C-alpha positions as CSV (number, residue, x, y, z in Angstrom):
1,K,24.3,75.4,41.9
2,A,24.3,77.4,38.6
3,W,28.0,78.3,39.2
4,A,28.8,74.6,39.7
5,E,27.0,73.8,36.5
6,R,29.3,76.0,34.6
7,Q,32.5,74.4,35.9
8,D,34.1,71.7,33.7
9,G,35.6,69.8,36.8
10,I,32.4,69.6,38.9
11,D,29.3,67.2,38.7
12,A,26.6,69.6,39.8
13,T,24.2,66.6,40.3
14,R,26.3,65.2,42.9
15,I,27.1,68.0,45.5
16,G,27.4,67.2,49.3
17,L,28.2,69.1,52.3
18,W,30.6,68.2,55.4
19,G,30.3,70.5,58.3
20,V,31.6,70.4,61.8
21,S,30.3,72.3,65.0
22,K,29.2,75.7,63.7
23,G,29.8,74.2,60.2
24,G,27.4,71.4,61.1
25,E,24.9,74.0,62.2
26,F,25.5,75.7,58.7
27,A,25.3,72.4,56.8
28,L,21.8,71.7,58.2
29,I,20.7,75.2,57.5
30,A,21.7,74.8,54.0
31,A,20.2,71.4,53.6
32,S,16.9,72.7,54.7
33,R,16.9,75.4,52.2
34,L,18.9,74.1,49.1
35,P,16.8,71.0,47.8
36,W,19.5,70.3,45.2
37,L,22.1,68.8,47.8
38,Q,22.5,65.2,47.4
39,A,24.3,64.3,50.9
40,V,24.9,66.1,54.0
41,V,27.2,65.1,56.9
42,A,26.7,67.1,60.1
43,V,29.4,66.4,62.7
44,V,28.6,67.5,66.3
45,P,25.8,69.6,64.9
46,S,23.0,71.8,66.4
47,D,19.2,71.4,65.8
48,V,18.7,75.2,66.2
49,V,20.4,78.4,65.0
50,W,22.4,79.9,67.8
51,E,23.7,83.5,68.8
52,G,26.6,84.6,66.8
53,W,30.0,85.0,68.0
54,G,32.6,87.9,68.4
55,R,30.7,91.1,67.7
56,P,30.1,93.5,70.6
57,G,26.8,95.0,71.1
58,P,23.4,93.4,71.1
59,A,23.1,89.7,70.5
60,T,23.0,88.7,66.7
61,S,22.2,85.5,64.8
62,S,25.1,83.2,63.6
63,F,23.6,83.0,60.2
64,S,21.5,84.9,57.7
65,W,19.5,84.1,54.7
66,D,18.9,86.5,51.7
67,G,20.7,89.3,53.8
68,K,18.3,88.8,56.7
69,P,19.4,87.2,60.1
70,L,17.7,83.9,60.9
71,P,15.8,83.7,64.2
72,F,18.3,82.3,67.1
73,V,18.5,81.2,70.5
74,P,20.7,83.4,72.7
75,Y,23.4,82.2,75.2
76,L,23.2,82.7,78.9
77,G,26.2,82.9,81.0
78,V,29.1,83.3,78.5
79,E,30.7,85.8,80.7
80,Q,30.6,83.4,83.6
81,E,32.6,80.9,81.5
82,F,35.1,83.4,80.5
83,A,35.6,84.3,84.3
84,R,36.2,80.7,85.0
85,V,39.2,80.8,82.7
86,A,40.5,83.9,84.4
87,R,40.4,82.1,87.7
88,G,42.2,79.1,86.2
89,E,39.1,76.9,86.1
90,R,37.8,74.7,83.3
91,M,35.5,76.6,80.9
92,E,32.6,74.6,79.2
93,M,30.5,76.5,76.6
94,R,27.8,73.9,76.8
95,R,26.6,75.5,80.0
96,P,25.7,78.7,78.3
97,H,24.1,76.8,75.5
98,I,21.9,74.7,77.9
99,A,21.1,77.7,80.1
100,G,20.1,79.9,77.1
101,R,17.8,77.4,75.7
102,A,16.2,76.7,79.0
103,A,15.7,80.5,79.5
104,N,14.2,81.3,76.1
105,P,11.6,78.4,75.3
106,D,9.7,80.9,73.3
107,R,12.6,81.5,70.8
108,V,13.3,77.9,70.2
109,P,10.4,77.0,67.6
110,A,11.5,79.8,65.2
111,A,15.2,79.0,65.7
112,R,14.8,75.4,65.0
113,I,16.3,74.2,61.7
114,R,13.7,72.8,59.5
115,V,15.6,69.4,58.8
116,E,12.3,67.8,57.8
117,D,12.4,69.9,54.6
118,Y,15.6,68.1,53.4
119,A,14.8,65.1,51.3
120,G,18.5,64.1,50.7
121,A,20.8,61.8,52.6
122,L,21.9,62.9,55.9
123,L,24.5,61.5,58.4
124,L,24.5,63.0,61.9
125,I,27.6,62.5,64.3
126,G,27.3,63.5,67.9
127,G,29.0,63.1,71.3
128,D,27.0,62.7,74.6
129,D,29.9,64.1,76.6
130,D,30.4,67.2,74.4
131,R,31.5,70.2,76.5
132,V,31.1,72.7,73.8
133,W,27.6,72.1,73.2
134,P,25.2,69.1,73.8
135,S,25.7,67.6,70.3
136,G,24.5,64.1,71.1
137,P,21.0,65.2,72.2
138,M,20.9,67.8,69.5
139,A,21.8,65.3,66.8
140,Q,19.1,62.9,68.3
141,A,16.7,65.8,68.0
142,V,17.4,66.3,64.3
143,A,17.0,62.5,63.7
144,D,13.7,62.4,65.6
145,T,12.3,65.4,63.8
146,R,13.0,63.7,60.4
147,A,11.7,60.4,61.4
148,A,8.5,62.1,62.4
149,A,8.2,63.4,58.9
150,G,9.1,60.1,57.2
151,R,12.7,61.1,56.5
152,S,15.4,58.5,57.1
153,T,18.6,59.6,58.7
154,A,21.8,57.9,59.6
155,L,22.8,58.8,63.2
156,L,26.1,57.9,65.1
157,R,25.8,58.8,68.8
158,F,28.8,58.1,71.0
159,A,28.4,57.9,74.9
160,D,32.0,58.4,75.7
161,A,33.1,61.0,73.2
162,G,32.8,64.8,73.2
163,H,33.1,67.6,70.6
164,A,36.3,66.5,68.7
165,L,34.6,63.9,66.3
166,A,35.9,65.2,63.1
167,G,38.9,63.8,61.2
168,P,40.4,60.6,60.1
169,G,41.0,59.3,63.8
170,T,44.8,59.1,63.2
171,D,45.7,62.0,65.3
172,P,46.7,62.0,69.1
173,V,43.6,62.5,71.1
174,G,45.0,63.7,74.5
175,I,44.5,67.4,74.1
176,M,40.9,66.7,72.5
177,Q,39.8,65.3,75.9
178,A,39.4,69.1,77.1
179,N,36.2,69.2,74.9
180,G,34.7,66.0,76.4
181,G,35.0,62.3,76.3
182,T,37.4,59.5,77.4
183,L,40.6,58.9,75.6
184,A,39.5,55.3,74.3
185,G,35.9,56.8,73.7
186,I,37.3,59.6,71.6
187,A,39.7,57.6,69.5
188,Q,37.1,54.8,68.8
189,A,34.4,57.4,68.0
190,R,36.7,59.3,65.6
191,S,37.7,56.1,63.8
192,T,34.3,54.9,63.4
193,A,32.7,58.1,62.4
194,W,35.4,58.8,59.7
195,A,35.0,55.3,58.1
196,A,31.2,55.9,58.3
197,T,31.5,59.3,56.6
198,I,33.7,58.1,53.7
199,A,31.2,55.1,53.2
200,F,28.3,57.4,53.3
201,L,29.6,59.9,50.8
202,Q,30.8,57.1,48.5
203,R,27.3,55.5,48.7
204,H,25.3,58.8,48.0
205,L,27.7,60.8,45.8
206,G,29.7,58.1,44.0
207,G,33.4,58.2,43.4
208,K,36.3,56.5,45.1
209,G,36.9,59.0,47.9
210,Q,40.2,59.3,49.8
């Protein structure tokens, strides 16, 4: 924030975040730790910190804070999903997420993102047919946690949509169906979610938006 306050073209009193998928996970982590954020939009987000991607060796966290990895929930069965691809079958990463969470209930409390600590405005967007991870239930978990703490949250949860919920809703959706949802459900959800996102950011940050 100190950097933003020194910039002529930035109003540091009106800073928001928009994050999608792992970016949505990040946005909620940031919101829980940076009280000066005014508005956050988390699209197909997570309610916990997950294992990181792409590095060989022991499982590591997706995110760190002050140079220390945050507690995380590990996956279970990623290798089996890649084996499905090799056999020409459909891969669904939501299976390792669901299995990993079920197999590690003792790690979930520490990995849970403390969304109740964020007092700013929050919009959550999730899909119940998400094949990447269960963003609909996880977005609901975030909203429920905040409600129990007396925090208001805007939640859009789409029964017939999957992971591809970010963007203005003008792109062809055929290829997006691989990550869950029906064609009509994806198209309607994307259009509704984008309009809601623009309205939300205008309401809480001001400005005309685009």
